[in-house]
N, CA and C of each residue as an Amber inpcrd file, in Angstrom:
protein
   567
 161.6950000 -29.1880000  46.1380000 162.7130000 -29.4230000  47.3060000
 163.0550000 -30.8080000  47.3470000 164.4510000 -30.8940000  47.3600000
 164.9620000 -32.3530000  47.2900000 165.3380000 -32.6980000  48.7410000
 165.4100000 -34.0150000  48.9510000 165.6230000 -34.4570000  50.3970000
 167.0960000 -34.9370000  50.3950000 167.6870000 -34.7370000  51.4830000
 169.1630000 -35.1110000  51.7300000 169.2130000 -36.7150000  51.7980000
 170.3860000 -37.2170000  51.6880000 170.3720000 -38.8260000  51.7330000
 169.9940000 -39.1240000  53.0180000 170.4360000 -38.4970000  54.1630000
 169.9670000 -38.8770000  55.5430000 168.4370000 -38.8930000  55.5990000
 167.7800000 -37.9430000  55.0350000 166.2670000 -37.9290000  55.1920000
 165.6590000 -38.9720000  54.2520000 166.3890000 -39.2730000  53.1230000
 165.7940000 -40.4110000  52.1700000 165.9960000 -41.7750000  52.8750000
 167.1370000 -41.9430000  53.5560000 167.4290000 -43.2700000  54.4020000
 166.3850000 -43.4100000  55.4010000 165.9780000 -42.3700000  56.2370000
 164.9650000 -42.2940000  57.1910000 163.6040000 -42.8020000  56.5790000
 163.1140000 -42.1780000  55.4310000 161.9150000 -42.6380000  54.8340000
 162.1020000 -44.1500000  54.5820000 163.0810000 -44.5590000  53.8680000
 163.1850000 -45.9410000  53.4250000 163.0290000 -46.8400000  54.7050000
 163.7250000 -46.5020000  55.7960000 163.8230000 -47.3830000  56.9820000
 162.3310000 -47.4310000  57.6090000 161.6370000 -46.4900000  57.4400000
 160.1930000 -46.2910000  58.1100000 159.0760000 -46.4620000  57.1570000
 159.3270000 -47.2290000  55.9120000 158.3870000 -47.4070000  54.8790000
 157.0010000 -48.0210000  55.4920000 157.4430000 -48.9710000  56.4120000
 156.1280000 -49.8390000  56.8970000 155.2350000 -49.0400000  57.8250000
 155.7220000 -47.9990000  58.3090000 154.8490000 -47.0630000  59.1950000
 153.8120000 -46.5050000  58.3650000 154.1630000 -46.0270000  57.0750000
 153.2340000 -45.2640000  56.1460000 151.8550000 -45.9980000  56.1680000
 151.7580000 -47.3140000  55.7280000 150.6080000 -47.9650000  55.6100000
 149.7030000 -48.1100000  57.0410000 150.5040000 -48.2040000  58.1710000
 149.7650000 -48.1950000  59.4930000 149.1610000 -46.9110000  59.7710000
 149.8910000 -45.8080000  59.4130000 149.5050000 -44.3400000  59.7150000
 148.1110000 -44.2800000  58.9190000 148.1070000 -44.5510000  57.7160000
 146.9570000 -44.3820000  56.6580000 145.7900000 -45.1130000  57.2830000
 145.9720000 -46.5610000  57.5530000 144.9520000 -47.3130000  58.0300000
 144.3390000 -46.7930000  59.2600000 145.3290000 -46.3680000  60.3060000
 144.7670000 -45.8740000  61.4710000 143.8750000 -44.6970000  61.2880000
 144.2510000 -43.8590000  60.2510000 143.4470000 -42.6730000  60.0970000
 142.1050000 -43.0670000  59.4240000 142.0490000 -43.9460000  58.5650000
 140.9510000 -44.3660000  58.0020000 139.8020000 -44.9390000  58.9930000
 140.4950000 -45.7480000  59.8900000 139.6690000 -46.3990000  60.9420000
 139.1360000 -45.2200000  61.8770000 139.9580000 -44.3780000  62.3360000
 139.5490000 -43.3990000  63.3010000 138.5710000 -42.4780000  62.8100000
 138.6430000 -42.1010000  61.5440000 137.7170000 -41.0380000  60.9860000
 136.5510000 -41.7010000  60.2480000 136.5330000 -42.9480000  60.1280000
 135.3730000 -43.7200000  59.6400000 135.3250000 -43.5140000  58.1260000
 136.2730000 -43.4460000  57.5610000 136.4490000 -43.2150000  56.0530000
 136.2410000 -44.5730000  55.3480000 136.1620000 -44.5560000  54.0600000
 135.9920000 -45.7330000  53.2300000 137.2230000 -46.1100000  52.2960000
 137.7730000 -47.1450000  52.6100000 138.7390000 -47.6710000  51.7850000
 138.2930000 -48.3120000  50.7010000 138.7590000 -48.1140000  49.3740000
 138.3310000 -48.7530000  48.1890000 139.5620000 -49.1310000  47.2490000
 139.2820000 -49.7200000  46.1540000 140.2990000 -50.0240000  45.2760000
 140.9840000 -51.2910000  45.7770000 142.1600000 -51.5760000  45.2270000
 142.8060000 -52.8390000  45.2930000 143.0850000 -53.1740000  46.7490000
 143.2940000 -52.0810000  47.7130000 143.6800000 -52.4670000  49.0640000
 142.3720000 -52.9210000  49.6640000 141.1800000 -52.5070000  49.3640000
 139.9060000 -52.8470000  49.9580000 139.6650000 -54.3390000  49.3770000
 139.8110000 -54.5700000  48.0540000 139.5240000 -55.7660000  47.4360000
 140.4490000 -56.8190000  48.2840000 141.7630000 -56.4720000  48.4310000
 142.6880000 -57.5730000  49.0740000 142.2180000 -57.8350000  50.5150000
 141.6530000 -56.9630000  51.2130000 141.1360000 -57.2650000  52.5980000
 139.9570000 -58.1340000  52.5740000 139.3290000 -58.3450000  51.4030000
 138.1270000 -59.1210000  51.3650000 138.3850000 -60.5050000  50.6320000
 139.5590000 -60.7030000  50.0540000 139.9080000 -61.9030000  49.4010000
 140.7930000 -62.7780000  50.2490000 140.9160000 -64.1380000  49.9510000
 141.7930000 -64.9450000  50.6280000 143.2950000 -64.5610000  50.1960000
 144.2380000 -64.8760000  51.1320000 145.6460000 -64.3530000  50.8440000
 146.2750000 -64.9580000  49.5210000 145.9510000 -66.0010000  49.0720000
 146.5320000 -66.3940000  47.9030000 145.9100000 -65.7100000  46.6160000
 144.8600000 -65.0930000  46.6770000 144.3080000 -64.2650000  45.5910000
 144.5290000 -62.6760000  45.7250000 145.3240000 -62.3360000  46.7510000
 145.4910000 -60.8730000  46.8610000 146.6140000 -60.3920000  45.7990000
 146.5560000 -59.2990000  45.3740000 147.3190000 -58.5870000  44.4200000
 148.1900000 -57.4880000  45.0560000 149.4230000 -57.4430000  44.9240000
 150.2880000 -56.4800000  45.5340000 149.9540000 -55.0890000  44.9310000
 149.8560000 -54.0960000  45.8570000 149.6470000 -52.7940000  45.4120000
 150.2800000 -51.8380000  46.4590000 150.6710000 -50.6620000  46.0160000
 151.2610000 -49.7920000  46.9530000 150.3450000 -48.6690000  47.3880000
 149.4900000 -48.0780000  46.5740000 148.6530000 -46.8190000  46.8720000
 147.4180000 -47.2340000  47.5140000 146.9580000 -46.2770000  48.2520000
 145.6410000 -46.4430000  48.9850000 144.6960000 -45.4570000  48.4010000
 143.4180000 -45.9290000  48.1920000 142.3300000 -45.1630000  47.6310000
 141.3150000 -45.0450000  48.7150000 140.9460000 -43.7590000  48.9700000
 139.9550000 -43.4940000  50.1520000 138.9410000 -42.5100000  49.5980000
 137.7190000 -42.8550000  50.1130000 136.4860000 -41.9800000  49.9190000
 136.3630000 -41.1040000  51.3230000 136.2610000 -39.8710000  50.9540000
 135.9360000 -38.8630000  52.0120000 135.1350000 -37.7500000  51.5960000
 134.3390000 -37.2240000  52.4550000 133.5060000 -36.0820000  51.9130000
 134.2250000 -34.9060000  51.8200000 135.2520000 -34.6490000  52.4620000
 136.2270000 -33.5670000  52.1100000 137.5830000 -34.0000000  51.7150000
 137.8520000 -34.3280000  50.4430000 139.1970000 -34.9780000  50.0510000
 140.2520000 -34.1180000  50.3250000 140.2840000 -32.7570000  50.1510000
 141.4040000 -32.0130000  50.3080000 141.8840000 -32.0840000  51.7640000
 140.9070000 -31.7910000  52.6620000 141.1660000 -31.7660000  54.1730000
 141.7310000 -33.0740000  54.5700000 141.0110000 -34.1340000  54.2180000
 141.6400000 -35.5230000  54.5590000 143.0340000 -35.7800000  54.0580000
 143.3170000 -35.4120000  52.6850000 144.6600000 -35.5830000  52.1630000
 145.6590000 -34.7710000  52.9970000 145.3400000 -33.4880000  53.3060000
 146.1420000 -32.7060000  54.1950000 146.4230000 -33.3960000  55.4400000
 145.4960000 -33.8510000  56.1770000 145.6150000 -34.4630000  57.4130000
 146.5400000 -35.6520000  57.3930000 146.3890000 -36.5110000  56.3530000
 147.0670000 -37.7370000  56.2990000 148.6260000 -37.3590000  56.0070000
 148.8150000 -36.2830000  55.1160000 150.2370000 -35.9010000  54.8150000
 150.7030000 -35.3640000  56.1410000 150.0880000 -34.5900000  56.8950000
 150.6610000 -34.1040000  58.1840000 151.0300000 -35.1260000  59.1390000
 150.1560000 -36.1730000  59.2770000 150.3610000 -37.3070000  60.1710000
 151.4870000 -38.1350000  59.7300000 151.6580000 -38.3260000  58.3650000
 152.8320000 -39.1240000  57.8610000 154.1440000 -38.2910000  58.1300000
 154.1320000 -37.0230000  57.9220000 155.4030000 -36.3300000  57.9940000
 155.7580000 -36.2890000  59.5420000 154.7850000 -36.1520000  60.3920000
 154.9820000 -36.1530000  61.7850000 155.4930000 -37.4970000  62.3620000
 154.8600000 -38.5900000  61.8350000 155.3610000 -39.8950000  62.1760000
 156.8060000 -40.2590000  61.7790000 157.1460000 -39.7580000  60.5600000
 158.4940000 -40.1230000  60.0830000 159.4890000 -39.0320000  60.2860000
 159.0570000 -37.9360000  61.1000000 159.8880000 -36.9660000  61.4980000
 160.6690000 -36.2530000  60.2870000 159.8520000 -35.7850000  59.3870000
 160.4020000 -34.9640000  58.2690000 159.3710000 -34.5170000  57.3000000
 159.8580000 -33.7930000  56.3340000 158.8380000 -33.3120000  55.3100000
 158.9180000 -34.1270000  54.0940000 158.4790000 -35.4950000  54.1390000
 158.6390000 -36.3730000  53.1040000 157.3620000 -36.4090000  52.0230000
 156.3490000 -35.8380000  52.3770000 155.0490000 -35.7590000  51.5700000
 154.5360000 -34.4950000  51.2490000 153.6720000 -34.4710000  50.1580000
 152.8760000 -33.2900000  49.8860000 151.5470000 -33.6930000  49.2600000
 150.8260000 -32.6600000  49.2110000 149.3720000 -32.8790000  48.7170000
 149.3280000 -32.2190000  47.2860000 148.7550000 -32.9300000  46.3890000
 148.4850000 -32.1910000  45.1020000 147.1710000 -32.6700000  44.4560000
 146.4250000 -31.6470000  43.7740000 145.1820000 -32.1640000  43.1790000
 145.5930000 -33.1150000  42.0960000 144.4900000 -34.0860000  41.9170000
 144.7160000 -35.1920000  40.8800000 144.2040000 -34.6630000  39.5520000
 144.5700000 -35.4380000  38.6310000 143.9760000 -35.2350000  37.1760000
 142.4420000 -35.2770000  37.1960000 141.8780000 -36.2790000  37.8580000
 140.4590000 -36.3270000  38.1080000 139.9740000 -35.2450000  39.1050000
 138.9670000 -34.4360000  38.7300000 138.4030000 -33.3170000  39.5240000
 137.9650000 -33.8700000  40.8460000 138.3190000 -32.9950000  41.8860000
 137.7630000 -33.4440000  43.2030000 138.6060000 -34.4100000  43.9190000
 139.6660000 -35.0620000  43.2780000 140.4950000 -35.9750000  43.9740000
 141.8170000 -35.3470000  44.4090000 142.3040000 -35.6630000  45.5120000
 143.6040000 -35.1420000  45.8760000 144.6200000 -36.2870000  46.3020000
 145.8080000 -36.1090000  45.9300000 146.8380000 -37.1080000  46.1500000
 147.7490000 -36.7620000  47.1710000 148.2140000 -37.7000000  47.9940000
 149.4040000 -37.5390000  48.9400000 150.4570000 -38.1310000  48.0790000
 151.5650000 -37.4310000  47.7570000 152.5960000 -37.7870000  46.8950000
 154.0200000 -37.9310000  47.7900000 154.7930000 -38.7520000  47.5860000
 156.0970000 -38.9790000  48.3340000 157.0060000 -38.0160000  47.4920000
 157.7980000 -37.3720000  48.1550000 158.7650000 -36.3570000  47.5380000
 159.8940000 -37.0780000  46.9770000 160.1500000 -38.4050000  47.2310000
 161.1380000 -39.1790000  46.6000000 160.4190000 -39.9690000  45.4900000
 160.8090000 -39.4620000  44.2570000 160.2600000 -40.1910000  42.9400000
 158.8530000 -39.7270000  42.5580000 158.2370000 -38.7410000  43.3520000
 156.9490000 -38.2890000  42.9760000 155.8440000 -39.4000000  42.8200000
 155.8870000 -40.4360000  43.7440000 155.1250000 -41.3740000  43.7060000
 153.8950000 -41.1900000  44.6140000 152.6350000 -41.5860000  44.0570000
 151.3530000 -41.4930000  44.8460000 151.2690000 -42.3640000  45.8960000
 150.9850000 -42.0080000  47.0810000 150.8030000 -42.9070000  48.1590000
 149.2430000 -43.1370000  48.4180000 148.5010000 -42.0430000  48.4330000
 147.0540000 -42.0630000  48.7780000 146.3240000 -41.1980000  47.6240000
 145.2210000 -41.6500000  47.3270000 144.1960000 -40.9810000  46.3740000
 142.9810000 -40.7160000  47.2770000 142.6090000 -39.5510000  47.5200000
 141.4150000 -39.2910000  48.3260000 140.3900000 -38.6860000  47.3760000
 139.2150000 -39.2080000  47.3130000 138.0510000 -38.8820000  46.4140000
 136.7750000 -38.5870000  47.2280000 135.9780000 -37.9280000  46.6510000
 134.6620000 -37.6770000  47.2470000 133.6200000 -38.6410000  46.4280000
 132.7970000 -39.4460000  47.3060000 132.0940000 -40.4350000  46.7350000
 130.8560000 -39.6610000  45.8080000 130.6030000 -40.3170000  44.7080000
 129.4840000 -39.6240000  44.0030000 127.9980000 -40.0980000  44.4850000
 128.1200000 -41.1990000  45.0830000 126.8280000 -41.7500000  45.7530000
 127.0650000 -42.5890000  47.0110000 126.0850000 -42.9960000  47.5500000
 126.2090000 -43.9080000  48.7430000 127.0360000 -45.1650000  48.4060000
 127.9740000 -45.4970000  49.2030000 128.9490000 -46.7850000  48.8760000
 128.5150000 -47.7420000  49.7350000 128.1860000 -48.9560000  49.2450000
 127.8590000 -50.1820000  50.0810000 129.2890000 -50.5560000  50.7410000
 129.2840000 -50.7500000  52.1100000 130.5660000 -51.0620000  52.7700000
 130.4010000 -52.3180000  53.5240000 131.6410000 -52.9200000  53.7430000
 131.7230000 -54.0620000  54.4880000 132.7860000 -53.7080000  55.5890000
 132.6690000 -53.9780000  56.8260000 133.5130000 -53.5600000  57.8490000
 134.2690000 -54.8470000  58.2670000 135.7840000 -54.6990000  58.2460000
 136.6560000 -55.7590000  58.5430000 137.7530000 -55.0510000  59.5390000
 137.7540000 -55.6020000  60.8080000 138.8300000 -55.0390000  61.8140000
 138.6070000 -53.6060000  61.9440000 137.3810000 -53.0020000  61.9820000
 137.1140000 -51.7280000  62.2740000 137.2810000 -50.7540000  61.1370000
 137.5480000 -51.2980000  59.8570000 137.7980000 -50.5300000  58.7820000
 136.6670000 -50.7480000  57.7450000 136.1270000 -49.4990000  57.2520000
 135.0620000 -49.6140000  56.2850000 135.6380000 -49.8450000  54.9480000
 135.2300000 -50.8980000  54.2150000 135.7900000 -51.2660000  52.8890000
 134.7210000 -51.1530000  51.9790000 134.9030000 -50.5970000  50.6860000
 133.9120000 -50.6950000  49.7080000 133.6940000 -52.1550000  49.4440000
 132.3300000 -52.5670000  49.3280000 131.9970000 -53.9700000  49.0030000
 132.4720000 -54.4320000  47.6640000 132.7500000 -55.8600000  47.6360000
 133.1290000 -56.3360000  46.2610000 132.2250000 -56.1290000  45.1780000
 130.8760000 -56.0270000  45.6270000 129.8220000 -55.7330000  44.5960000
 130.0800000 -54.3710000  44.0780000 130.3970000 -53.5010000  44.7890000
 130.7150000 -52.1530000  44.3830000 131.8650000 -52.1280000  43.5710000
 132.9430000 -52.8840000  43.9000000 134.2550000 -52.8990000  43.1090000
 134.0110000 -53.6580000  41.7510000 133.0160000 -54.5270000  41.6740000
 132.8900000 -55.1730000  40.3570000 132.2020000 -54.2870000  39.5050000
 131.2500000 -53.3920000  40.1580000 130.6430000 -52.3950000  39.3060000
 131.6090000 -51.3470000  38.6990000 132.4770000 -50.9500000  39.6130000
 133.6430000 -49.9770000  39.0950000 134.3910000 -50.6340000  37.9300000
 134.8180000 -51.9200000  38.1240000 135.4790000 -52.6910000  36.9900000
 134.6770000 -52.7080000  35.7380000 133.3870000 -52.9410000  35.8610000
 132.4960000 -53.1160000  34.6170000 132.4310000 -51.7440000  33.8960000
 132.3380000 -50.6130000  34.7710000 132.2570000 -49.3250000  34.2640000
 133.5670000 -48.9460000  33.5030000 134.6610000 -49.3460000  34.0540000
 136.0510000 -49.0730000  33.6310000 136.1460000 -49.7410000  32.1720000
 135.8350000 -51.1030000  32.2470000 135.9090000 -51.9300000  31.0050000
 135.0790000 -51.3560000  29.7490000 134.0060000 -50.7570000  30.0690000
 133.1290000 -50.2370000  29.0450000 133.6110000 -48.8970000  28.4830000
 134.4780000 -48.1290000  29.3110000 135.0260000 -46.8840000  28.8690000
 136.2450000 -47.0070000  28.0890000 136.1540000 -46.5240000  26.7690000
 137.3760000 -46.5630000  25.9840000 138.5070000 -45.7840000  26.4190000
 138.1710000 -44.6790000  27.1780000 139.3730000 -43.9260000  27.7410000
 140.1130000 -44.7010000  28.7520000 139.7030000 -45.6010000  29.3500000
 140.2560000 -46.4350000  30.4230000 141.0030000 -47.6300000  29.7500000
 141.2610000 -47.6070000  28.7500000 141.8450000 -48.8620000  27.8900000
 143.0360000 -49.3960000  28.5510000 143.9490000 -48.2440000  29.0700000
 145.2430000 -48.5610000  29.8360000 144.8210000 -49.5660000  31.0020000
 143.8470000 -49.4070000  31.7600000 143.4530000 -50.1250000  32.9200000
 142.7890000 -51.5770000  32.6120000 142.4580000 -51.7030000  31.4960000
 141.6790000 -53.0820000  31.2230000 142.3610000 -54.3100000  31.6400000
 143.6260000 -54.5300000  31.1720000 144.3090000 -55.7550000  31.6430000
 144.1450000 -55.8560000  33.2750000 144.5140000 -54.8760000  33.8290000
 144.6260000 -54.7990000  35.3300000 143.1340000 -55.2980000  35.9030000
 142.2480000 -54.4760000  35.3010000 140.8280000 -54.6900000  35.7450000
 140.3780000 -56.0820000  35.5790000 140.6360000 -56.8080000  34.4770000
 140.3450000 -58.0450000  34.0640000 140.9350000 -59.0820000  35.1680000
 142.0710000 -58.7660000  35.5180000 142.7910000 -59.5980000  36.5060000
 142.1790000 -59.6610000  37.7970000 141.7900000 -58.3920000  38.2390000
 141.0800000 -58.2540000  39.5050000 139.8120000 -58.9090000  39.4830000
 138.9540000 -58.6660000  38.4650000 137.6710000 -59.3120000  38.2970000
 137.8050000 -60.8330000  38.3010000 138.8420000 -61.3760000  37.8150000
 139.0380000 -62.7210000  37.6540000 139.4050000 -63.3050000  39.1890000
 140.1140000 -62.6000000  39.9900000 140.4450000 -62.9540000  41.4410000
 139.1400000 -62.9600000  42.2330000 138.3980000 -61.9700000  41.9980000
 137.0140000 -61.7330000  42.6630000 136.1340000 -63.0310000  42.3270000
 136.0270000 -63.2980000  41.0600000 135.2940000 -64.5140000  40.6740000
 135.7330000 -65.7660000  41.2230000 137.0470000 -66.0390000  41.2760000
 137.7310000 -67.1000000  41.8960000 137.2240000 -67.4360000  43.3510000
 137.3540000 -66.0200000  44.1100000 136.9220000 -66.1800000  45.4800000
 135.4440000 -66.3750000  45.6750000 134.6110000 -65.9000000  44.7530000
 133.1160000 -66.1510000  44.8870000 132.8760000 -67.5880000  44.6860000
 133.6410000 -68.1390000  43.6020000 133.2900000 -69.5870000  43.3420000
 133.6880000 -70.5230000  44.6010000 134.8170000 -70.2400000  45.1960000
 135.1890000 -70.9330000  46.3840000 134.0300000 -70.8770000  47.4670000
 133.4510000 -69.7380000  47.6360000 132.4350000 -69.6010000  48.5820000
 131.1490000 -70.3770000  48.3710000 130.9430000 -70.6190000  47.0750000
 129.8070000 -71.3690000  46.7460000 129.8560000 -72.9610000  46.8360000
 131.1190000 -73.3220000  46.7450000 131.3440000 -74.8290000  46.8880000
 130.9160000 -75.2680000  48.1680000 130.1060000 -76.3940000  48.3410000
 129.8970000 -76.7780000  49.7790000 131.0790000 -77.4510000  50.2870000
 131.2790000 -77.2130000  51.5690000 132.4810000 -77.7370000  52.2670000
 132.1170000 -79.2150000  52.5860000 133.2010000 -80.0190000  52.6430000
 133.0980000 -81.3940000  53.0770000 132.8240000 -81.4790000  54.5240000
 131.9190000 -82.3660000  54.9760000 131.5200000 -82.3780000  56.2690000
 132.2680000 -83.3670000  56.9520000 132.7870000 -83.0790000  58.0590000
 133.6380000 -84.1450000  58.8040000 132.9150000 -84.3530000  60.1140000
 133.0240000 -85.5830000  60.5120000 132.2940000 -86.0230000  61.6970000
 133.1320000 -85.8060000  62.9320000 132.4570000 -85.0230000  63.9410000
 133.2390000 -84.7190000  65.1150000 133.1900000 -86.0050000  66.0190000
 132.1720000 -86.7870000  66.0340000 132.0250000 -88.0150000  66.8540000
 131.5450000 -89.2020000  65.9600000 132.5550000 -90.0570000  65.4580000
 132.0040000 -91.0970000  64.6050000 131.1490000 -92.1510000  65.2800000
 131.2660000 -92.2100000  66.7120000 130.4380000 -93.2380000  67.3170000
 128.9910000 -92.9580000  67.4080000 128.5980000 -91.7040000  67.2710000
 127.2590000 -91.2080000  67.4960000 126.4060000 -91.3650000  66.0640000
 127.2700000 -91.3680000  64.8560000 126.5170000 -91.3890000  63.4930000
 126.6010000 -92.6410000  62.7210000 127.4140000 -93.5620000  63.1390000
 127.5600000 -94.8910000  62.3080000 126.9980000 -96.0450000  63.1540000
 126.0490000 -96.7530000  62.3740000 125.6270000 -97.8610000  63.0260000
 126.6450000 -98.9920000  63.4820000 127.6220000 -99.0480000  62.6930000
 128.6610000-100.1810000  62.9670000 129.4120000 -99.8470000  64.2080000
 129.4820000 -98.5330000  64.5690000 130.2630000 -98.2650000  65.7460000
 129.4140000 -98.0640000  67.0600000 128.1120000 -98.0490000  66.8700000
 127.2730000 -97.9760000  67.9520000 127.5340000 -98.9990000  69.0630000
 127.5050000 -98.7120000  70.2630000 127.7580000 -99.7320000  71.3860000
 126.4730000-100.2970000  71.7140000 126.6160000-101.4650000  71.9820000
 125.3930000-102.2230000  72.5100000 125.4640000-102.0850000  74.1160000
 124.3180000-101.7800000  74.6850000 124.5360000-101.6060000  76.2360000
 124.7100000-102.8390000  76.8600000 124.4090000-104.0600000  76.2300000
 124.6830000-105.2860000  76.8490000 126.1010000-105.8820000  76.7320000
 126.8600000-105.1750000  75.9000000 128.2540000-105.5380000  75.6650000
 129.0860000-105.2430000  76.8740000 129.9590000-106.3650000  77.2300000
 130.7490000-106.1460000  78.4200000 132.2000000-105.8400000  77.8900000
 132.9080000-105.0980000  78.6330000 134.3790000-104.9080000  78.1640000
 135.2610000-105.4160000  79.0820000
């Protein structure tokens, strides 16, 4: 089904609402955000990498993908999205009807995922993300991802290096710590 120009215009105008709807759903349902969006939320602003799609862990991926698709269509007042099974078994995608672009990938976690909570959103920890990158870099079938994974790994390492550096201490009250500035009680002003 193709969209009319008016419908396409409405989707383009309301593009910012898409992310808000998805994050709101993740927060309310206690789902786990992973992938680049989760990494970005744990890195300083200057180390974040722009990405469009959301990766979510859910115990019932198909049901979650359908809920998100319905919420997006309702919020944008049209039938702009659809759910399709992904190439990877057990993963479902929410796809935009304009350009067949993936918006959300919903997968079932294979094991317990270590999480970090930021602003009420469960994020897969950076340690988990680094493990996923390591696994991807060892897999010859994922060769197409290797440059992207190396870049993300470098961004995470830079952020970790920054955390390890001791911060310079500043004095809040120079009169209390320096002998040359101490006042003599016998001094008259």
